[in-house]
N, C-alpha and C positions, 0 to 999 in steps of 0.2 A: 400416844396422845392422851392427855389428861382430860377426861370428860368434865371434871369438876371445875375446870377453867372456863367452861362455856355455859351460856344461858340457853335453856330449852323452853319451847312452848308446850303447854299442856295439850293433850289429845283433844280436849273439848275446844280449846282456842283454835287449833288447827282445823277442826271440823267446821266451826262457825265461820272462820275466814274463808274456807273453801266454798261454803254455801253462799257467802256474800259475793265472791268472785264469780260463781256460777250464775247468780242472779244478774250480774253485770255483763255476762257473756251473751245474753239474749238480746237481739236487735230490738224487739218490741219493748222489752223492759227498759232498755236504754232510752228509747223514745219517750216512754211514759215518765221516767225519772227526770229526763231533761225538761220536759214540759212542766212537771211539778216543781222543778227548781226555779221556774219563772213565775208561776202563779198557782194558787189553789184552784182545783178544777173539779167540777162535777163529773160523774161517769159519762153523762151525755156529752159534755164538752170534749172530753178525751176522745170519745168515739168519733165525733165530728172532725176534730182537728187531725187525728191520726188515720181517719177513714177506715175504722175497724168496726166489727160488730160489738154490741154491748156484751155479749157472752165472752168474746175473746178478751176484751178489756177487763171485765170482772174477774176472769180467771187469772190474768197477770197481776191485777191489783191484790187478789187474795194471796198469791205467793209472796208478793212484796210486803204485804201486811204481816204475814206469818214470820217473815224474816226481820220484822220491825224496821223496815226501810221506808214505809209510808204509814201515815195515820189518816184517820178520817173523822169527820164530825157529821152529824145528821141534822138536817134542817127540814122538818116536815117529812116528805117522802124522798128527799134528795140527799145523797151522800156526797160530801165534798172531801177530796183527797189533797194531801200535801205531803211533802217529804218529811220524814221523821228523824233523819240523821244527817246533820251537816257534814259529817266526815265522809259519808258515801258520796254526797254531791261534790265535795272537794276532790275526791278521787276521780269521779267522772269528769269534772272540769280539767283536771290535770292530764287525763288521757286525751281529751279533746285538744288541749293545748299542745301536747306532744305530737299529735297527728298534724296539726297546723304548722308545726315547725319543720316538717320534712321538706 
């Protein structure tokens, strides 16, 4: 087999793709991303809607922020989060559509 006839991903690309899929593999992060796909939310709003502690939400948002999947803006003492990558929301919605088609 001729390896030159194939295109390969770099190790960095594979690692980053794996981290993104791992982020989407967690039920809590899926809930947060789905909520953020609908509206920008404060941490308090996320905790109320998802019935989670502020500590748990902040921990998950930190991970999503480090992966550049969410972004935030500060207004006074309040942080408002939104999704940062339309591609990831598209993947999430495609998975949800796949599930609904069963």
